C-alpha positions, 0 to 999 in steps of 0.5 A: 535483476530487480524488477517490480510489477509496478513499475513494469506496468507503469512502463507498458502503459507508456507513464513517463509523466503524471497526468491529471485526472477527469475527476473532480479534485478535491482541493488545491495543492499547496507547496509543501511546508518544512514541519508537518501539523501537530497531530502527526503520527508518532511513527512512520515506517517507510519500506524501499526497494533500495532494500530497507524499511525505515522508521520516523519518529515525530519530534518537536514538529520534525520526523526524524529518521530513528531507525532501520530494517534491512529488507532486500526482498521487496517491501510492498504493503506495510501495516501496523496493528494497536499492539505496534506490530509491523506487517511487511508483505514482499514481493519476492525480488529474484537475481536469477530465476524466480523470486519468493514472496514473504510476510514478515510479523515485527513486534515493535522495536524488534529487528527480527520477525517474530513470524515469517511466512513464506507461502508460495506467492509473490505478495503484494500487501497484508492487513490483520484482523484481530491484532494479527489472529488473522491475516489477509494478503493480496498477491500479485500471482504464485511464485515467479509469475505474473498473475493471476492475482488472488486473496489468501487468508492465513491463520495465526500459525503456518505459512500455508493459507487456509484459502486462496482465491484468484481474481478472474480475469486479474493479471495481479492484484495489487493491494487491499483494504478492510471495511471494519464495520461491514468486515468486507474485504477490497482488493486493487487490481490490473486486467491483462491491459494493464487497467485497475479494478477493485474487487469486494469479497464480502465479509473477506470470503466467497467470491470477488465482486467487481465494484464496477470502476476502472482507472490507470494502474492500480497501486495502493489503497486506503479506507477513510473510516467512513467506508470510502475507498481511496486507490492509487492510479499509476497515472498519478492521482489518488481517486476516492469511490464509494462502496457502491462505485461512485466516484467521489473526487481525487487528490492530485499528487505532485509525481505519482501516488504509490502507497498510502496510509492513514494517521489514527484520527483519519485527518492525515494521509501519508502517501510514498511517491514513485517519482518523487522518491519521498512521503507526502502529507496531505490533510484529509478530506480536504487534499492539502499537502502539508509536509514531506519526509525525505531520506538521502538514500532514496532515489530512482533505484531505490524508490518508496514503496510501501508505508504504515504509521502507527498508532493505526486508525481506530 
């Protein structure tokens, strides 16, 4: 039986429809246009729980589907690096018994991973440091378990993490980002009631420190190049916080934001949508929706999840 901890959290919370945030809005949302703006990313990778990772290429102002990888193990977190490697965190989907998560690293254009990690955790997200010399991964929990959430650190080889730190009082860890200036790592996680929080690992080490914010079911995260944190809320919107926990506003999403990624200059934000089964493109920081990407095979049983762009933000 296929499952996703995110979908289970939404059903438990009764979030059958998006809700408006009480926080101040960044900007009004407009109807999508047929083509994204000219500064859009050259490549967009989109994972689907239907068992694929699709590649879209910008051609004459339109996104065209130009490639596809098979991935039936639940591609959740997707990221790229400057060398065009694609990093995929698979949560693990079990048809009978516990699922086993993994991390796959694909060189540019490759159909098979050059590195495949089976760490013993249901992995929710992964980011690379120094083009893959080290990896951080957030975990829903150990294989076959719903929690507790944790953060793992990997070297350049091997499947076993060099260290794994559990986030106290967490049900699951959902996503992570790294501030390239401070080298701090931030992880979104849910508590046992399904509420979202953010934990800070200073320089990616030591014990987590809670940022002191609370929101709906936590999903994807992003960092905007200025140290601010974006986190998707299972109730629909994207919240924006400073690293001190101050609320800076929200971006309203027509549906429910799932995961997100910035383009190279942080001017565009690509968001997978849990209810609309597509990718929506917003200007940043204005929060104006300017385009969409859709594939015919995306639907209510094959919704879009992880997303990455190349080239990545610098």
